[in-house]
N, CA and C atoms as a LAMMPS dump frame, in Angstrom:
ITEM: TIMESTEP
0
ITEM: NUMBER OF ATOMS
195
ITEM: BOX BOUNDS ff ff ff
-5.0000000000000000e+02 5.0000000000000000e+02
-5.0000000000000000e+02 5.0000000000000000e+02
-5.0000000000000000e+02 5.0000000000000000e+02
ITEM: ATOMS id mol type element x y z
1 1 1 N 0.837 -1.186 0
2 1 2 C 0 0 0
3 1 3 C 0.879 1.245 0
4 2 1 N 0.521 2.19 -0.805
5 2 2 C 1.289 3.419 -0.895
6 2 3 C 0.929 4.37 0.246
7 3 1 N 1.865 5.223 0.587
8 3 2 C 1.592 6.224 1.608
9 3 3 C 0.983 7.453 0.941
10 4 1 N 0.428 8.307 1.761
11 4 2 C -0.159 9.542 1.262
12 4 3 C 0.895 10.364 0.526
13 5 1 N 2.092 10.447 1.071
14 5 2 C 3.155 11.231 0.455
15 5 3 C 3.535 10.66 -0.916
16 6 1 N 3.628 9.334 -1.008
17 6 2 C 3.954 8.692 -2.286
18 6 3 C 2.883 8.979 -3.341
19 7 1 N 1.633 8.907 -2.935
20 7 2 C 0.55 9.172 -3.87
21 7 3 C 0.549 10.619 -4.332
22 8 1 N 0.793 11.533 -3.418
23 8 2 C 0.836 12.949 -3.797
24 8 3 C 1.981 13.193 -4.773
25 9 1 N 3.128 12.557 -4.555
26 9 2 C 4.255 12.687 -5.487
27 9 3 C 3.886 12.133 -6.86
28 10 1 N 3.226 10.981 -6.907
29 10 2 C 2.815 10.392 -8.182
30 10 3 C 1.811 11.296 -8.89
31 11 1 N 0.877 11.85 -8.156
32 11 2 C -0.119 12.748 -8.73
33 11 3 C 0.559 13.99 -9.285
34 12 1 N 1.513 14.537 -8.546
35 12 2 C 2.238 15.723 -9.005
36 12 3 C 2.982 15.433 -10.304
37 13 1 N 3.661 14.298 -10.365
38 13 2 C 4.392 13.934 -11.589
39 13 3 C 3.442 13.706 -12.755
40 14 1 N 2.34 13.022 -12.505
41 14 2 C 1.377 12.752 -13.572
42 14 3 C 0.761 14.058 -14.077
43 15 1 N 0.436 14.958 -13.165
44 15 2 C -0.128 16.246 -13.547
45 15 3 C 0.866 17.035 -14.397
46 16 1 N 2.122 17.034 -13.998
47 16 2 C 3.161 17.726 -14.759
48 16 3 C 3.292 17.11 -16.16
49 17 1 N 3.289 15.794 -16.249
50 17 2 C 3.359 15.112 -17.544
51 17 3 C 2.189 15.529 -18.442
52 18 1 N 1.007 15.561 -17.875
53 18 2 C -0.169 15.948 -18.652
54 18 3 C -0.01 17.377 -19.158
55 19 1 N 0.4 18.284 -18.309
56 19 2 C 0.54 19.683 -18.723
57 19 3 C 1.629 19.859 -19.784
58 20 1 N 2.696 19.061 -19.714
59 20 2 C 3.803 19.19 -20.654
60 20 3 C 3.559 18.45 -21.965
61 21 1 N 2.975 17.255 -21.895
62 21 2 C 2.886 16.41 -23.077
63 21 3 C 1.474 16.281 -23.654
64 22 1 N 0.492 16.699 -22.918
65 22 2 C -0.9 16.577 -23.372
66 22 3 C -1.639 17.872 -23.058
67 23 1 N -1.208 18.935 -23.688
68 23 2 C -1.781 20.245 -23.375
69 23 3 C -3.297 20.279 -23.579
70 24 1 N -3.793 19.44 -24.487
71 24 2 C -5.24 19.411 -24.731
72 24 3 C -6.01 18.908 -23.51
73 25 1 N -5.319 18.24 -22.586
74 25 2 C -5.964 17.733 -21.372
75 25 3 C -5.853 18.698 -20.193
76 26 1 N -5.072 19.743 -20.356
77 26 2 C -4.86 20.681 -19.247
78 26 3 C -6.164 21.261 -18.733
79 27 1 N -7.097 21.539 -19.641
80 27 2 C -8.381 22.094 -19.222
81 27 3 C -9.105 21.114 -18.291
82 28 1 N -8.998 19.827 -18.601
83 28 2 C -9.635 18.836 -17.735
84 28 3 C -9.032 18.84 -16.334
85 29 1 N -7.717 19.055 -16.259
86 29 2 C -7.081 19.132 -14.936
87 29 3 C -7.661 20.276 -14.124
88 30 1 N -7.913 21.395 -14.801
89 30 2 C -8.475 22.552 -14.102
90 30 3 C -9.891 22.276 -13.617
91 31 1 N -10.574 21.355 -14.309
92 31 2 C -11.954 21.035 -13.946
93 31 3 C -12.043 19.939 -12.89
94 32 1 N -10.927 19.27 -12.601
95 32 2 C -10.948 18.202 -11.583
96 32 3 C -9.855 18.444 -10.543
97 33 1 N -9.971 19.543 -9.804
98 33 2 C -8.931 19.835 -8.807
99 33 3 C -8.9 18.779 -7.713
100 34 1 N -7.724 18.59 -7.182
101 34 2 C -7.549 17.644 -6.086
102 34 3 C -7.992 18.314 -4.794
103 35 1 N -8.961 17.725 -4.148
104 35 2 C -9.383 18.22 -2.839
105 35 3 C -9.089 17.13 -1.827
106 36 1 N -8.441 17.499 -0.789
107 36 2 C -8.041 16.529 0.223
108 36 3 C -9.249 16.158 1.076
109 37 1 N -9.482 14.866 1.235
110 37 2 C -10.562 14.425 2.115
111 37 3 C -10.236 14.704 3.583
112 38 1 N -11.14 14.325 4.415
113 38 2 C -11.016 14.531 5.85
114 38 3 C -9.729 13.884 6.381
115 39 1 N -8.886 14.666 6.977
116 39 2 C -7.615 14.167 7.517
117 39 3 C -7.811 13.267 8.741
118 40 1 N -9.018 13.251 9.314
119 40 2 C -9.273 12.398 10.478
120 40 3 C -9.329 10.919 10.097
121 41 1 N -9.459 10.643 8.805
122 41 2 C -9.539 9.258 8.346
123 41 3 C -8.464 9.027 7.296
124 42 1 N -7.246 8.678 7.722
125 42 2 C -6.132 8.517 6.785
126 42 3 C -6.403 7.498 5.689
127 43 1 N -7.12 6.435 5.995
128 43 2 C -7.424 5.434 4.97
129 43 3 C -8.287 6.038 3.87
130 44 1 N -9.245 6.85 4.241
131 44 2 C -10.099 7.51 3.263
132 44 3 C -9.267 8.441 2.397
133 45 1 N -8.326 9.128 2.993
134 45 2 C -7.451 10.029 2.249
135 45 3 C -6.659 9.247 1.205
136 46 1 N -6.094 8.139 1.58
137 46 2 C -5.299 7.335 0.652
138 46 3 C -6.19 6.791 -0.463
139 47 1 N -7.379 6.337 -0.121
140 47 2 C -8.292 5.825 -1.149
141 47 3 C -8.655 6.917 -2.151
142 48 1 N -8.929 8.109 -1.676
143 48 2 C -9.287 9.213 -2.568
144 48 3 C -8.097 9.605 -3.444
145 49 1 N -6.902 9.611 -2.885
146 49 2 C -5.714 9.922 -3.676
147 49 3 C -5.484 8.853 -4.74
148 50 1 N -5.685 7.586 -4.381
149 50 2 C -5.543 6.505 -5.359
150 50 3 C -6.556 6.662 -6.487
151 51 1 N -7.784 7.004 -6.151
152 51 2 C -8.822 7.213 -7.167
153 51 3 C -8.458 8.379 -8.08
154 52 1 N -7.957 9.447 -7.504
155 52 2 C -7.581 10.627 -8.29
156 52 3 C -6.43 10.283 -9.23
157 53 1 N -5.424 9.581 -8.73
158 53 2 C -4.293 9.197 -9.568
159 53 3 C -4.764 8.292 -10.709
160 54 1 N -5.62 7.349 -10.401
161 54 2 C -6.133 6.435 -11.433
162 54 3 C -6.903 7.216 -12.494
163 55 1 N -7.666 8.212 -12.095
164 55 2 C -8.394 9.041 -13.063
165 55 3 C -7.42 9.775 -13.982
166 56 1 N -6.327 10.302 -13.426
167 56 2 C -5.317 10.975 -14.244
168 56 3 C -4.666 9.996 -15.21
169 57 1 N -4.33 8.825 -14.713
170 57 2 C -3.675 7.812 -15.539
171 57 3 C -4.579 7.396 -16.705
172 58 1 N -5.838 7.175 -16.417
173 58 2 C -6.775 6.786 -17.459
174 58 3 C -6.996 7.904 -18.47
175 59 1 N -6.981 9.12 -18
176 59 2 C -7.145 10.265 -18.891
177 59 3 C -6.037 10.273 -19.939
178 60 1 N -4.796 10.059 -19.502
179 60 2 C -3.659 10.026 -20.422
180 60 3 C -3.755 8.796 -21.327
181 61 1 N -4.06 7.667 -20.749
182 61 2 C -4.162 6.417 -21.516
183 61 3 C -5.2 6.556 -22.636
184 62 1 N -6.353 7.125 -22.323
185 62 2 C -7.412 7.291 -23.312
186 62 3 C -7.016 8.286 -24.396
187 63 1 N -6.248 9.28 -24.036
188 63 2 C -5.796 10.28 -25.007
189 63 3 C -4.812 9.661 -26.013
190 64 1 N -4.06 8.675 -25.597
191 64 2 C -3.049 8.081 -26.44
192 64 3 C -3.63 7.068 -27.426
193 65 1 N -4.888 6.722 -27.273
194 65 2 C -5.507 5.734 -28.177
195 65 3 C -5.839 6.358 -29.525
């Protein structure tokens, strides 16, 4: 299982990749900002970060088809 810090780093790198290599997707990034869930439930935070990262990954994957 990844830590919150690891997921945030992956999200940051993926976001940077999208902005640099897929400028047509940049608008979508602006429409799906990352909002941190309740910090009182660390598991929920990690799940939400994983979901957000997966959404970014799929966005790039679908663009490359």
